[in-house]
C-alpha positions, 0 to 999 in steps of 0.5 A: 470524460476530459483529458489534457495531452501535452506536445512540448515539440515536434522533436526532442532537441529540435527545440521549443520555446520555453515560455510557451512550454510553461503555458502548456504545463500551466494548463496541467495535462494528463500526459507529456508526449514527444517523439525524438526519432524519424526516417525523415533524414535518411538511413544513417541514424539506423544503419550507425546507431548515431543520433540526429541531434546533439547531446547538447540539444537533447539535454536541454529539451529533455531537462525541461521536460523532466522537471515538468513532469516532476511538478504535475506527477504524470508521465513523461513519454518519449519515443523512437529514442536516439533518431532511429529508436536503436536500442542504443539510441534508448540507452543513450537517451536514458544515460542523459536522462540518469545524469539530469535526474541527479543533477535536478534531484529528480525522482522516477520509475523509468522503464525503457522499451526496446525494439532491436530485431534480432536476424534469427527471429527475422529470418524465422519470420521470413521463413514462415511467409510472415515479413509482407512488403508494403506498396513499393518495398524493395525486394529481399532475401533472407540474408538481408537481416545479418547485413544489416540493423533492424528494429520494429515499430511498436504501437501503444500496447508496450507503452501501456504495459509501461503505464500500468507497471507505474513508470514515470517515465517511458523511453521507447525505442521505434515507436508510431508518433501516434502511439505516444500520444494515443496510450494514455487516452486508450488506456482511460476509455477515450474514443479511438477515433478522436484518440488516434486522430488526436494523436495524429494532429500533434504528433509532430508539435507545432507543425501544424500551426500557422506558422509551422514551428518546433513548439508545442501544442495542448489537446483538450480530448473530450467525448466527442470532440477535442480542442487542439491549442498552439501554445507559441505567441504569434503562432495560430491555427486554422481548420485548414492547417490542422486538416492538411496535418493528415496529409503529412507523411500519407499518400491518403489523407482520410485512411491512416494506417497504425499497427491495430488498425486504420484511422479514417478521417473522412467524416471528420469536421474542422472548425474555428474555436479562436485563433489558437484553438481548432475543435475536431470531430468525426474520425472513426477507427477501424481495427484491423483483422490481425496485427502487424508491426512496421520493420525498419532496416538499413544496411552499410553499402559503401564509403563516400568522399565528397568534392564541392566545386563551381564555375561561372564561365558559360562555356564551360556550363554549356560544355560539362554535360558533354565531358562527363561521360568522357570523363568517366571512361579517363576514370575507369582507366585511371583506377585500373592503372593507379590500383594495379588492378585490386579495385574493379572500377566497376565497385567505385561510383563516381557521379556529378551533380550540377545544381543550377542545371537541374541536379535536384530533378535529376535531369527531368526539368520541364524546361531547359535551364540557362544558369549564369554560375553552377554548383558542382558537386562530386561524390565517390563512393567506394567499398572502403573510405581509403579507396574513395579519398584516393580515388577523390584526389585524381577526380579532383584534379582532373575536374579541375582542368578539363578540356575544353575544345573551343579553348586552346590550352590549359584551362580551369574548369572547376573552383574548389572553395576548400583546400583540399578539395577532397572531404571524407564523408564516411559511411554510407548507409541505405534502407532494406526494408518496408515491410510488416511482421503479420500473425503476432501479439502486440508487445512479443517484438518488444522488451522492457526494462525498469529501474528507480532513480 
């Protein structure tokens, strides 16, 4: 048996080299698969339903993929549509696909797999003790499902059902990245250890290449090994770069969990075939005792206005860390006064980040820093945008004239690059879940529709 799997890019809309893609298509792959989402960018896409990447960028990539699928007559599988995999994201990519099909005179059977989870279903699972936390998961109550938006992460099985139903193009909601690439090989009877390891290797496109990029990889999967080949001119693969990708988004590079079991790469080997190709053997797949689907949730927690400033005065830089706690007391009093008691100061967060003085490590810098200049990010979070903006106006004013004891009279402490300095950032979301649902069948949390285009 020999199967060829083309991963054109690490994320739909991230862009990829068209010539490299042509080389991949010329190899006549049996399936094209592509991830379109992630939680890497935080909870906003899931909470709001707004994709991270633009319609223009996604359309560019999708058009090339649909043309290639039409030329080859093979399935095209795209998962986690719209970044979050919400139903609205699946529908958004589906609308783009319909438009492209009309413009390019393409005809195919379209399968849409939805992964949104109704609160009532999740509450029933919770009450039955079937919502189980993963390590470091936040504590939850049953009300969390009503407050936010939740998707379930599918494995290969819903995708396989769509393939068996004759779907040419499959647009899936939230999916395990690896499931997109493993679905067809599993249907064809490929070795599960090799299949899951292959899928893990190419899930992010050429992220495991040197240099890493958004471009594509081609895998040739055989009975006892797979060859992974980078497609972009000037890129290469090494055993180390391929093996290193098992660390990506995993605390343990040797045991990688999927809904149906665990990929064990302990005995895997990696060898150079040529500068562009690495051969991989030896991984095995250990089926789980019970099937689980991961839940991802996000909820709205407030609205933000931000202020960006900077300072180069050494005395101000040295004094700011001492002044900011004092400023917070002033702002609390100002909030009570301005809003006449209708807003509780405790409901408004005013956060200063001093870039150049350990802002990224948030006070845990191992060695003292002596910055010559400082970037200051002030973030005001409030229950509504109007309150956040109103608070930011007097925070920005006061922050530009903080009292420096060593200077006589009024001085300027922060300089702002924008006028006005207050920038409304909009809604703020947070993740609510890092849990799995137990005791389910592989497809019961997902819904599929089909149509002919």
